[in-house]
All heavy atoms as an XYZ file, in Angstrom:
925
protein
N     146.931    155.647    163.845
C     145.786    156.482    164.162
C     144.523    155.644    164.317
O     143.659    155.973    165.097
C     145.621    157.541    163.060
C     144.524    158.516    163.327
S     144.941    159.507    164.751
C     143.553    160.553    164.844
N     144.450    154.536    163.609
C     143.267    153.693    163.686
C     143.145    153.034    165.058
O     142.044    152.888    165.570
C     143.308    152.635    162.578
C     141.970    151.952    162.413
O     140.969    152.417    162.934
N     141.969    150.850    161.703
N     144.287    152.616    165.662
C     144.239    152.020    166.992
C     143.766    153.027    168.030
O     142.996    152.683    168.927
C     145.618    151.484    167.386
C     145.945    150.155    166.804
C     147.209    149.623    167.426
C     147.492    148.227    166.900
N     148.665    147.636    167.540
N     144.225    154.260    167.930
C     143.797    155.297    168.866
C     142.306    155.554    168.721
O     141.604    155.748    169.715
C     144.594    156.582    168.644
C     144.314    157.733    169.616
C     144.666    157.295    171.037
C     145.102    158.950    169.226
N     141.821    155.547    167.513
C     140.389    155.738    167.294
C     139.574    154.603    167.884
O     138.486    154.818    168.408
N     140.092    153.394    167.807
C     139.394    152.248    168.381
C     139.402    152.294    169.904
O     138.426    151.907    170.548
C     140.035    150.936    167.910
C     139.775    150.682    166.442
O     138.854    151.242    165.861
N     140.608    149.857    165.846
N     140.496    152.756    170.487
C     140.583    152.825    171.951
C     139.632    153.869    172.507
O     138.964    153.650    173.513
C     142.040    153.117    172.381
C     142.922    151.916    172.079
C     142.115    153.458    173.860
C     144.380    152.164    172.309
N     139.552    155.020    171.852
C     138.709    156.099    172.372
C     137.219    155.798    172.247
O     136.414    156.466    172.883
C     139.018    157.427    171.656
O     138.806    157.259    170.254
C     140.428    157.868    171.936
N     136.852    154.814    171.480
C     135.437    154.467    171.318
C     134.987    153.339    172.252
O     133.826    152.965    172.231
C     135.163    154.065    169.872
C     135.288    155.216    168.914
C     135.019    154.791    167.489
C     135.240    155.971    166.552
N     135.053    155.575    165.152
N     135.889    152.842    173.080
C     135.525    151.741    173.963
C     134.786    152.261    175.193
O     134.893    153.434    175.561
C     136.765    150.949    174.413
O     137.622    151.836    175.141
C     137.488    150.342    173.238
N     134.047    151.353    175.829
C     133.282    151.704    177.022
C     134.194    151.990    178.215
O     133.932    152.885    179.011
C     132.334    150.555    177.347
C     131.235    150.886    178.276
C     130.288    149.703    178.387
C     129.015    150.124    179.088
N     128.070    149.015    179.166
N     135.297    151.246    178.326
C     136.212    151.453    179.454
C     136.918    152.802    179.350
O     137.162    153.462    180.359
C     137.224    150.315    179.537
O     137.959    150.232    178.338
N     137.268    153.231    178.139
C     137.891    154.541    177.979
C     136.917    155.641    178.361
O     137.296    156.625    178.998
C     138.364    154.730    176.532
C     139.041    156.037    176.291
C     140.354    156.243    176.692
C     138.376    157.091    175.677
C     140.980    157.446    176.496
C     138.991    158.298    175.479
C     140.302    158.483    175.876
N     135.657    155.474    178.009
C     134.648    156.450    178.361
C     134.475    156.532    179.874
O     134.363    157.624    180.438
C     133.325    156.076    177.701
O     132.307    156.948    178.106
N     134.465    155.380    180.549
C     134.337    155.368    182.017
C     135.550    156.019    182.669
O     135.426    156.772    183.636
C     134.164    153.937    182.505
N     136.743    155.720    182.144
C     137.966    156.303    182.698
C     137.990    157.815    182.530
O     138.288    158.546    183.483
C     139.189    155.682    182.028
C     140.488    156.311    182.446
C     141.015    156.051    183.687
C     141.163    157.176    181.585
C     142.203    156.639    184.087
C     142.340    157.769    181.973
C     142.864    157.504    183.234
N     137.664    158.298    181.342
C     137.695    159.755    181.121
C     136.618    160.475    181.921
O     136.844    161.580    182.400
C     137.553    160.085    179.627
O     136.370    159.469    179.105
C     138.765    159.643    178.851
N     135.459    159.845    182.106
C     134.427    160.504    182.906
C     134.842    160.574    184.375
O     134.598    161.584    185.038
C     133.089    159.795    182.758
O     133.156    158.484    183.253
N     135.498    159.527    184.890
C     135.979    159.564    186.268
C     137.089    160.601    186.434
O     137.116    161.347    187.415
C     136.477    158.188    186.691
N     138.004    160.652    185.474
C     139.083    161.636    185.526
C     138.532    163.057    185.442
O     138.987    163.961    186.167
C     140.076    161.362    184.388
C     141.389    162.115    184.424
C     142.176    161.747    185.673
C     142.197    161.813    183.182
N     137.559    163.268    184.588
C     136.942    164.592    184.454
C     136.240    164.991    185.741
O     136.303    166.155    186.160
C     135.968    164.596    183.277
C     135.315    165.925    182.949
C     136.367    166.941    182.509
C     134.274    165.746    181.868
N     135.581    164.046    186.405
C     134.904    164.343    187.672
C     135.908    164.756    188.741
O     135.666    165.699    189.507
C     134.102    163.126    188.133
N     137.058    164.084    188.786
C     138.082    164.438    189.764
C     138.631    165.835    189.499
O     138.755    166.663    190.404
C     139.210    163.384    189.756
C     138.700    162.057    190.312
C     140.420    163.861    190.560
C     139.642    160.896    190.120
N     138.957    166.116    188.239
C     139.525    167.425    187.888
C     138.517    168.543    188.154
O     138.870    169.587    188.726
C     140.002    167.410    186.414
C     140.345    168.804    185.944
C     141.188    166.487    186.251
N     137.264    168.341    187.762
C     136.250    169.380    188.003
C     136.006    169.571    189.506
O     135.789    170.702    189.946
C     134.949    169.025    187.288
C     134.980    169.170    185.769
C     133.665    168.713    185.169
C     135.275    170.597    185.359
N     136.060    168.486    190.280
C     135.915    168.611    191.733
C     137.048    169.405    192.354
O     136.828    170.235    193.246
N     138.273    169.177    191.884
C     139.409    169.952    192.396
C     139.297    171.424    192.017
O     139.573    172.306    192.839
C     140.714    169.355    191.877
C     141.135    168.033    192.508
C     142.325    167.446    191.763
C     141.461    168.222    193.971
N     138.879    171.697    190.796
C     138.725    173.086    190.359
C     137.626    173.783    191.154
O     137.793    174.917    191.617
C     138.458    173.150    188.842
C     139.706    172.724    188.071
C     138.007    174.538    188.412
C     139.480    172.524    186.587
N     136.497    173.099    191.334
C     135.395    173.666    192.108
C     135.835    173.921    193.553
O     135.522    174.970    194.133
C     134.185    172.736    192.056
C     132.988    173.264    192.763
C     132.249    174.308    192.244
C     132.593    172.709    193.980
C     131.141    174.803    192.899
C     131.493    173.192    194.650
C     130.760    174.247    194.105
N     136.563    172.979    194.138
C     137.058    173.159    195.499
C     138.022    174.337    195.619
O     137.995    175.074    196.606
N     138.854    174.521    194.582
C     139.770    175.664    194.605
C     138.998    176.980    194.565
O     139.341    177.932    195.275
C     140.743    175.573    193.430
C     141.708    176.712    193.381
C     142.678    176.858    194.352
C     141.648    177.648    192.364
C     143.577    177.909    194.322
C     142.538    178.704    192.313
C     143.511    178.836    193.301
N     137.933    177.035    193.763
C     137.131    178.255    193.718
C     136.427    178.512    195.046
O     136.313    179.662    195.484
C     136.118    178.211    192.571
C     136.728    178.451    191.233
C     136.455    177.608    190.172
C     137.591    179.509    191.013
C     137.026    177.819    188.934
C     138.172    179.737    189.781
C     137.883    178.889    188.737
N     135.984    177.453    195.701
C     135.377    177.623    197.034
C     136.404    178.159    198.021
O     136.113    179.038    198.836
C     134.784    176.281    197.523
C     133.651    175.834    196.630
C     134.342    176.363    198.975
C     132.446    176.741    196.647
N     137.645    177.651    197.946
C     138.698    178.153    198.829
C     139.028    179.616    198.501
O     139.334    180.382    199.413
C     139.950    177.285    198.712
C     139.797    175.953    199.395
S     141.339    175.038    199.590
C     141.680    174.538    197.936
N     138.985    179.972    197.231
C     139.228    181.372    196.862
C     138.165    182.294    197.443
O     138.474    183.399    197.893
C     139.258    181.522    195.340
C     140.573    181.222    194.647
C     140.392    181.309    193.131
C     141.653    182.172    195.095
N     136.928    181.871    197.439
C     135.848    182.690    197.992
C     135.965    182.765    199.516
O     135.802    183.824    200.109
C     134.474    182.113    197.574
C     133.342    182.779    198.340
C     134.271    182.264    196.082
N     136.279    181.627    200.147
C     136.325    181.588    201.614
C     137.522    182.337    202.177
O     137.393    183.089    203.146
C     136.356    180.139    202.088
N     138.700    182.133    201.602
C     139.911    182.766    202.112
C     140.898    182.959    200.958
O     141.746    182.086    200.721
C     140.525    181.905    203.217
O     141.724    182.484    203.664
N     140.828    184.087    200.267
C     141.684    184.277    199.096
C     143.184    184.260    199.422
O     143.980    183.797    198.600
C     141.280    185.654    198.574
C     139.949    185.930    199.157
C     139.897    185.188    200.448
N     143.569    184.688    200.595
C     144.997    184.739    200.908
C     145.594    183.353    201.153
O     146.798    183.150    200.944
C     145.230    185.620    202.130
O     144.558    185.094    203.249
N     144.802    182.408    201.581
C     145.302    181.070    201.882
C     144.886    180.020    200.863
O     145.147    178.827    201.065
C     144.816    180.618    203.264
C     145.376    181.468    204.362
O     146.494    181.960    204.268
N     144.600    181.663    205.410
N     144.250    180.434    199.770
C     143.696    179.463    198.832
C     144.785    178.651    198.125
O     144.664    177.433    197.982
C     142.829    180.172    197.805
N     145.865    179.298    197.713
C     146.907    178.586    196.976
C     147.630    177.598    197.901
O     147.872    176.443    197.521
C     147.901    179.585    196.348
C     149.062    178.850    195.700
C     147.186    180.455    195.328
N     147.960    178.032    199.124
C     148.611    177.128    200.077
C     147.685    175.968    200.463
O     148.135    174.827    200.598
C     149.047    177.873    201.328
C     150.246    178.756    201.058
O     151.018    178.509    200.139
N     150.379    179.807    201.853
N     146.401    176.261    200.618
C     145.447    175.213    200.942
C     145.297    174.200    199.816
O     145.225    172.994    200.047
N     145.279    174.689    198.584
C     145.159    173.777    197.430
C     146.413    172.931    197.282
O     146.333    171.745    196.947
C     144.883    174.586    196.164
C     144.469    173.743    195.011
C     143.246    173.093    195.002
C     145.302    173.579    193.918
C     142.861    172.313    193.929
C     144.935    172.800    192.852
C     143.699    172.168    192.860
N     147.562    173.511    197.557
C     148.816    172.738    197.518
C     148.796    171.635    198.582
O     149.229    170.508    198.339
C     150.013    173.670    197.739
C     151.336    172.963    197.578
C     152.528    173.884    197.767
N     152.488    175.032    196.879
C     152.483    176.314    197.305
N     152.536    176.581    198.599
N     152.441    177.289    196.443
N     148.244    171.953    199.750
C     148.125    170.950    200.804
C     147.164    169.835    200.396
O     147.410    168.666    200.668
C     147.660    171.601    202.114
O     148.579    172.626    202.463
C     147.563    170.588    203.231
N     146.077    170.195    199.729
C     145.135    169.186    199.245
C     145.813    168.240    198.263
O     145.636    167.024    198.308
C     143.900    169.860    198.588
C     143.085    168.861    197.808
C     143.043    170.529    199.637
N     146.622    168.773    197.375
C     147.262    167.951    196.342
C     148.427    167.121    196.871
O     148.624    165.984    196.456
C     147.749    168.823    195.189
C     146.665    169.476    194.336
C     147.288    170.347    193.275
C     145.760    168.441    193.722
N     149.218    167.675    197.783
C     150.435    166.986    198.214
C     150.412    166.530    199.662
O     151.334    165.834    200.091
C     151.666    167.890    198.022
O     151.525    169.053    198.851
C     151.827    168.293    196.579
N     149.389    166.888    200.431
C     149.363    166.589    201.852
C     149.305    165.105    202.163
O     149.848    164.643    203.162
N     148.646    164.334    201.319
C     148.534    162.908    201.573
C     149.828    162.151    201.430
O     150.008    161.079    202.004
N     150.766    162.682    200.650
C     152.037    161.994    200.441
C     152.981    162.131    201.621
O     153.866    161.312    201.808
C     152.715    162.501    199.166
C     151.912    162.223    197.936
C     151.371    163.272    197.208
C     151.688    160.929    197.509
C     150.625    163.026    196.077
C     150.946    160.673    196.376
C     150.409    161.724    195.657
N     152.768    163.162    202.448
C     153.637    163.365    203.610
C     153.304    162.379    204.728
O     154.167    162.010    205.504
C     153.484    164.795    204.123
C     154.007    165.831    203.153
C     153.805    167.224    203.669
C     154.266    168.218    202.629
N     153.922    169.583    202.995
N     152.037    161.968    204.801
C     151.594    161.044    205.847
C     150.863    159.886    205.194
O     149.689    159.651    205.435
C     150.698    161.774    206.831
C     151.448    162.881    207.557
C     150.546    163.709    208.401
N     149.797    162.885    209.344
C     148.937    163.386    210.195
N     148.706    164.659    210.236
N     148.281    162.591    211.010
N     151.555    159.143    204.360
C     150.927    158.088    203.571
C     150.412    156.961    204.460
O     149.406    156.322    204.142
C     151.906    157.572    202.485
C     151.175    156.744    201.438
C     153.041    156.788    203.087
C     150.344    157.540    200.518
N     151.047    156.725    205.591
C     150.563    155.700    206.515
C     149.188    156.030    207.070
O     148.322    155.162    207.186
N     148.968    157.290    207.417
C     147.664    157.733    207.901
C     146.613    157.622    206.802
O     145.454    157.295    207.066
C     147.729    159.169    208.406
C     148.438    159.290    209.734
O     148.575    158.245    210.417
O     148.856    160.409    210.087
N     147.003    157.915    205.576
C     146.070    157.801    204.453
C     145.598    156.364    204.326
O     144.395    156.089    204.191
C     146.714    158.293    203.141
C     145.837    157.968    201.941
C     146.976    159.783    203.211
N     146.528    155.411    204.369
C     146.151    153.999    204.268
C     145.323    153.567    205.480
O     144.373    152.790    205.348
C     147.382    153.117    204.134
C     148.052    153.214    202.804
C     149.425    153.167    202.704
C     147.326    153.364    201.642
C     150.055    153.251    201.484
C     147.935    153.458    200.407
C     149.304    153.397    200.325
N     145.684    154.078    206.661
C     144.970    153.706    207.881
C     143.508    154.133    207.824
O     142.614    153.381    208.189
C     145.672    154.342    209.090
C     144.991    154.088    210.404
C     145.118    152.858    211.036
C     144.213    155.055    211.007
C     144.500    152.612    212.248
C     143.583    154.829    212.201
C     143.717    153.600    212.820
O     143.102    153.364    214.007
N     143.256    155.360    207.400
C     141.893    155.867    207.371
C     141.127    155.441    206.106
O     139.905    155.431    206.104
C     141.883    157.397    207.483
C     142.229    157.877    208.858
C     143.422    158.525    209.097
C     141.370    157.670    209.922
C     143.758    158.957    210.366
C     141.687    158.098    211.199
C     142.891    158.748    211.416
N     141.826    155.103    205.042
C     141.155    154.702    203.804
C     140.746    153.233    203.796
O     139.826    152.856    203.071
C     142.043    154.990    202.612
N     141.396    152.401    204.587
C     141.111    150.963    204.562
C     139.670    150.632    204.923
O     139.024    149.865    204.192
C     142.099    150.216    205.476
O     143.422    150.461    205.008
C     141.834    148.733    205.475
N     139.085    151.177    205.999
C     137.682    150.859    206.274
C     136.741    151.322    205.161
O     135.772    150.629    204.842
C     137.375    151.613    207.577
C     138.690    151.864    208.194
C     139.669    151.990    207.076
N     137.027    152.458    204.573
C     136.183    152.959    203.495
C     136.277    152.042    202.283
O     135.262    151.717    201.651
C     136.579    154.403    203.137
C     136.351    155.312    204.337
C     135.806    154.907    201.928
C     136.954    156.679    204.203
N     137.481    151.610    201.942
C     137.655    150.699    200.809
C     136.979    149.354    201.065
O     136.332    148.797    200.161
C     139.145    150.491    200.532
C     139.881    151.683    199.946
C     141.375    151.424    199.929
C     139.378    151.970    198.553
N     137.126    148.815    202.268
C     136.493    147.523    202.579
C     134.974    147.637    202.540
O     134.298    146.727    202.072
C     136.944    147.026    203.952
C     138.385    146.638    204.008
S     138.723    145.269    202.902
C     140.243    145.796    202.206
N     134.431    148.728    203.048
C     132.989    148.929    202.988
C     132.511    149.047    201.553
O     131.488    148.473    201.168
C     132.590    150.176    203.793
O     133.065    150.042    205.131
C     131.092    150.355    203.809
N     133.265    149.761    200.729
C     132.914    149.863    199.314
C     132.965    148.532    198.597
O     132.100    148.228    197.771
N     133.959    147.717    198.925
C     134.041    146.379    198.330
C     132.867    145.514    198.765
O     132.307    144.767    197.960
C     135.357    145.712    198.713
C     136.595    146.219    197.988
C     137.842    145.608    198.614
C     136.527    145.880    196.520
N     132.480    145.611    200.025
C     131.354    144.822    200.509
C     130.046    145.228    199.826
O     129.255    144.382    199.412
C     131.223    144.977    202.032
N     129.835    146.521    199.685
C     128.622    146.999    199.034
C     128.630    146.639    197.555
O     127.623    146.218    196.993
C     128.466    148.520    199.243
C     127.373    149.086    198.372
C     128.189    148.819    200.694
N     129.790    146.783    196.912
C     129.893    146.412    195.494
C     129.607    144.940    195.269
O     128.933    144.555    194.313
N     130.115    144.101    196.167
C     129.845    142.659    196.061
C     128.362    142.377    196.250
O     127.777    141.575    195.527
C     130.681    141.906    197.100
C     130.498    140.419    197.051
C     131.047    139.683    196.024
C     129.759    139.783    198.028
C     130.879    138.311    195.979
C     129.587    138.422    197.987
C     130.145    137.678    196.959
N     127.728    143.047    197.225
C     126.295    142.832    197.469
C     125.470    143.300    196.271
O     124.515    142.632    195.867
C     125.870    143.571    198.737
N     125.812    144.433    195.704
C     125.083    144.905    194.524
C     125.252    143.958    193.351
O     124.327    143.715    192.595
C     125.548    146.299    194.130
C     125.033    147.405    195.006
C     125.678    148.619    195.038
C     123.903    147.241    195.797
C     125.213    149.645    195.830
C     123.441    148.244    196.600
C     124.091    149.452    196.609
N     126.442    143.407    193.178
C     126.689    142.476    192.085
C     125.863    141.202    192.249
O     125.442    140.609    191.265
C     128.185    142.142    192.040
C     128.626    141.493    190.789
C     128.610    142.485    189.649
C     129.293    141.892    188.446
N     129.175    142.726    187.293
N     125.614    140.806    193.493
C     124.812    139.615    193.767
C     123.312    139.899    193.715
O     122.509    139.005    193.881
C     125.146    139.056    195.155
C     126.548    138.519    195.271
S     126.678    136.957    194.439
C     127.689    137.333    193.057
N     122.941    141.156    193.490
C     121.535    141.516    193.402
C     120.914    141.931    194.721
O     119.692    142.021    194.834
N     121.711    142.174    195.732
C     121.198    142.606    197.024
C     121.280    144.122    197.130
O     122.191    144.753    196.606
C     122.009    141.979    198.157
C     122.037    140.460    198.199
C     123.030    139.997    199.242
C     120.666    139.925    198.491
N     120.328    144.706    197.820
C     120.362    146.138    198.063
C     120.597    146.343    199.547
O     119.861    145.832    200.372
C     119.059    146.797    197.633
C     119.047    148.283    197.853
C     119.847    149.095    197.078
C     118.286    148.837    198.847
C     119.856    150.458    197.281
C     118.304    150.195    199.053
C     119.086    151.010    198.267
N     121.629    147.072    199.881
C     122.027    147.224    201.280
C     122.337    148.684    201.557
O     123.186    149.278    200.899
C     123.249    146.350    201.554
C     123.665    146.408    202.999
O     122.982    147.015    203.810
N     124.769    145.795    203.315
N     121.640    149.251    202.515
C     121.888    150.651    202.865
C     122.850    150.742    204.049
O     123.609    151.690    204.166
C     120.559    151.365    203.183
C     119.706    151.401    201.915
C     120.795    152.762    203.698
C     118.367    152.010    202.095
N     122.864    149.756    204.939
C     123.632    149.852    206.173
C     125.046    149.323    206.074
O     125.455    148.519    206.907
N     125.813    149.743    205.092
C     127.159    149.207    204.896
C     128.086    149.599    206.047
O     128.843    148.770    206.544
C     127.733    149.684    203.575
N     128.027    150.851    206.478
C     128.928    151.257    207.561
C     128.565    150.568    208.873
O     129.442    150.205    209.649
C     128.890    152.776    207.736
O     127.581    153.190    208.085
N     127.293    150.338    209.117
C     126.883    149.611    210.307
C     127.323    148.160    210.258
O     127.756    147.595    211.271
N     127.231    147.543    209.086
C     127.697    146.175    208.942
C     129.200    146.090    209.200
O     129.674    145.170    209.868
C     127.420    145.661    207.526
C     126.068    145.076    207.349
C     125.931    144.448    205.981
O     126.498    144.920    205.009
N     125.184    143.371    205.918
N     129.938    147.035    208.664
C     131.385    147.029    208.872
C     131.719    147.216    210.348
O     132.571    146.512    210.898
C     132.033    148.117    208.023
C     133.533    148.096    208.091
C     134.258    147.166    207.368
C     134.227    148.987    208.892
C     135.633    147.115    207.443
C     135.602    148.948    208.969
C     136.300    148.016    208.236
O     137.647    147.966    208.313
N     131.023    148.135    210.996
C     131.272    148.390    212.419
C     130.937    147.152    213.260
O     131.707    146.776    214.159
C     130.448    149.590    212.897
O     130.770    150.714    212.084
C     130.730    149.917    214.346
N     129.809    146.514    212.989
C     129.429    145.329    213.757
C     130.394    144.175    213.471
O     130.718    143.399    214.381
C     127.993    144.918    213.440
C     126.963    145.925    213.915
S     127.123    146.336    215.660
C     126.611    144.824    216.408
N     130.849    144.045    212.238
C     131.830    143.013    211.917
C     133.126    143.210    212.685
O     133.712    142.260    213.204
N     133.580    144.464    212.767
C     134.794    144.752    213.542
C     134.575    144.464    215.028
O     135.448    143.915    215.699
C     135.206    146.213    213.350
C     135.782    146.534    212.001
S     136.528    148.165    211.899
C     135.304    149.220    212.601
N     133.411    144.832    215.538
C     133.113    144.626    216.946
C     133.130    143.136    217.290
O     133.775    142.711    218.256
C     131.755    145.243    217.300
C     131.302    144.927    218.695
C     131.870    145.560    219.782
C     130.301    143.987    218.904
C     131.454    145.262    221.058
C     129.881    143.682    220.184
C     130.448    144.322    221.270
N     132.404    142.328    216.507
C     132.331    140.904    216.823
C     133.659    140.192    216.596
O     134.001    139.257    217.317
C     131.197    140.241    216.057
C     129.852    140.553    216.642
C     128.963    141.365    215.972
C     129.490    140.056    217.883
C     127.735    141.664    216.512
C     128.263    140.355    218.443
C     127.377    141.163    217.760
N     134.407    140.649    215.629
C     135.738    140.057    215.442
C     136.645    140.412    216.632
O     137.419    139.577    217.090
C     136.367    140.521    214.139
C     137.664    139.833    213.846
N     137.728    138.545    213.378
C     138.942    140.236    214.004
C     138.983    138.188    213.243
N     139.746    139.202    213.613
N     136.525    141.621    217.134
C     137.295    142.006    218.322
C     136.888    141.160    219.524
O     137.729    140.756    220.320
C     137.082    143.478    218.641
O     137.547    144.271    217.593
N     135.586    140.879    219.654
C     135.131    140.033    220.752
C     135.698    138.618    220.613
O     136.087    138.009    221.615
C     133.595    139.967    220.798
C     132.934    141.262    221.212
S     133.375    141.737    222.898
C     134.456    143.113    222.601
N     135.753    138.110    219.400
C     136.346    136.791    219.197
C     137.835    136.797    219.556
O     138.346    135.843    220.128
C     136.152    136.331    217.753
C     134.752    135.887    217.367
C     134.689    135.619    215.875
C     134.352    134.665    218.143
N     138.507    137.874    219.199
C     139.923    137.975    219.545
C     140.128    138.007    221.050
O     141.085    137.429    221.574
C     140.551    139.215    218.910
C     140.811    139.025    217.438
O     140.801    137.872    216.974
O     141.027    140.038    216.748
N     139.245    138.690    221.766
C     139.371    138.763    223.216
C     139.022    137.444    223.880
O     139.545    137.122    224.941
C     138.468    139.877    223.762
C     138.906    141.297    223.417
C     137.859    142.304    223.913
C     140.261    141.606    224.009
N     138.129    136.663    223.276
C     137.737    135.373    223.855
C     138.855    134.348    223.766
O     138.886    133.408    224.548
C     136.495    134.830    223.157
S     135.023    135.750    223.549
N     139.708    134.458    222.839
C     140.781    133.490    222.684
C     140.878    133.034    221.241
O     140.547    133.753    220.316
N     141.310    131.803    221.092
C     141.516    131.251    219.764
C     140.170    130.838    219.168
O     139.320    130.310    219.874
C     142.448    130.030    219.841
O     143.611    130.415    220.561
C     142.837    129.556    218.475
N     140.018    131.053    217.890
C     138.800    130.611    217.235
C     139.158    129.978    215.900
O     140.220    130.195    215.348
C     137.809    131.769    217.055
C     138.281    132.835    216.124
C     137.938    132.816    214.783
C     139.063    133.869    216.592
C     138.376    133.809    213.934
C     139.512    134.871    215.748
C     139.162    134.830    214.417
N     138.232    129.167    215.423
C     138.447    128.463    214.172
C     137.115    128.387    213.436
O     136.073    128.129    214.039
C     138.946    127.051    214.474
C     139.150    126.190    213.268
C     139.636    124.793    213.664
O     139.652    124.432    214.818
N     140.016    124.032    212.679
N     137.146    128.634    212.146
C     135.952    128.510    211.327
C     136.032    127.159    210.621
O     137.002    126.855    209.937
C     135.838    129.651    210.308
C     135.763    130.992    211.033
C     134.633    129.459    209.413
C     135.779    132.190    210.138
N     135.000    126.345    210.811
C     134.967    125.009    210.235
C     133.929    124.992    209.113
O     132.755    125.301    209.348
C     134.598    123.955    211.306
C     135.605    124.022    212.459
C     134.534    122.568    210.700
C     135.188    123.251    213.669
N     134.361    124.666    207.917
C     133.461    124.583    206.779
C     133.087    123.119    206.542
O     133.956    122.272    206.358
C     134.128    125.141    205.516
C     134.396    126.613    205.593
C     135.672    127.082    205.882
C     133.383    127.521    205.396
C     135.924    128.435    205.963
C     133.628    128.883    205.476
C     134.902    129.338    205.752
N     131.791    122.824    206.580
C     131.327    121.468    206.293
C     130.182    121.575    205.294
O     129.110    122.063    205.616
C     130.812    120.777    207.562
O     129.752    121.542    208.111
C     131.912    120.609    208.589
N     130.419    121.138    204.091
C     129.362    121.188    203.081
C     128.943    122.610    202.806
O     129.717    123.444    202.382
N     127.666    122.894    203.075
C     127.142    124.230    202.806
C     127.049    125.083    204.059
O     126.501    126.157    204.031
C     125.753    124.119    202.170
O     124.874    123.483    203.074
N     127.571    124.583    205.197
C     127.499    125.324    206.446
C     128.903    125.682    206.941
O     129.869    125.012    206.629
C     126.795    124.495    207.526
C     125.363    124.236    207.230
N     124.956    123.216    206.401
C     124.248    124.883    207.626
C     123.640    123.225    206.325
N     123.185    124.231    207.054
N     128.959    126.737    207.715
C     130.208    127.143    208.345
C     129.932    127.286    209.860
O     128.926    127.868    210.259
C     130.722    128.443    207.792
N     130.783    126.715    210.669
C     130.633    126.771    212.109
C     131.814    127.506    212.717
O     132.942    127.384    212.250
C     130.573    125.348    212.701
C     129.409    124.553    212.176
C     129.604    123.639    211.149
C     128.135    124.723    212.691
C     128.549    122.915    210.651
C     127.070    123.996    212.220
C     127.279    123.092    211.193
O     126.232    122.386    210.701
N     131.529    128.260    213.760
C     132.571    128.997    214.471
C     132.833    128.293    215.775
O     131.920    128.099    216.587
C     132.132    130.436    214.706
C     133.135    131.335    215.396
C     134.329    131.564    214.485
C     132.494    132.656    215.737
N     134.059    127.881    215.989
C     134.436    127.201    217.217
C     135.397    128.112    217.986
O     136.422    128.520    217.467
C     135.121    125.879    216.889
C     135.548    125.094    218.082
C     136.212    123.785    217.685
O     136.440    123.530    216.518
N     136.567    122.988    218.678
N     134.999    128.470    219.215
C     135.810    129.354    220.055
C     136.273    128.553    221.263
O     135.488    127.894    221.927
C     134.996    130.571    220.515
C     135.847    131.483    221.375
C     134.454    131.336    219.325
N     137.566    128.604    221.563
C     138.098    127.963    222.762
C     139.148    128.803    223.398
O     139.686    129.705    222.893
C     138.593    126.543    222.481
C     139.769    126.436    221.612
C     141.077    126.486    221.978
C     139.774    126.284    220.191
N     141.891    126.363    220.888
C     141.114    126.232    219.774
C     138.792    126.192    219.219
C     141.473    126.108    218.431
C     139.157    126.046    217.903
C     140.502    126.001    217.537
C-alpha cells in the first residue's frame, strides 16, 4: 500500500490522470451533444467515434502524421525558449521546399563546422 501511495503523489501520475480525465470528459460531453443533436443516431455515432479509427488505421496514421510532426516542432521550439505561432505554415513551407528539392533531382546536405550547405545537382 505504501508503494501505491508514493506513486499517486508523483507529478507524472497527476499529469497522466488529468490527461485521462480530460479525454473521458470530452467523450462524455461529445456524447451529450450528439444526444441533443440527433437522439436516434447518438449511440451509433458514439460507437463510430470510439471504434471508427481502428477500421481505417492507415488513414489515421496518414492524417495524424503532419499534426504530430507540427506538434513536435512546436514543442522543440518552446523547449528552446522560442515562441512560434506559425507552426502549420512552417510545416507547409517545409513540405513545399522539400518537394521542390525532390523535383530538382538529387540533393545533399553538407555539414561543415557550424554551417550546413545544400548542394543540388
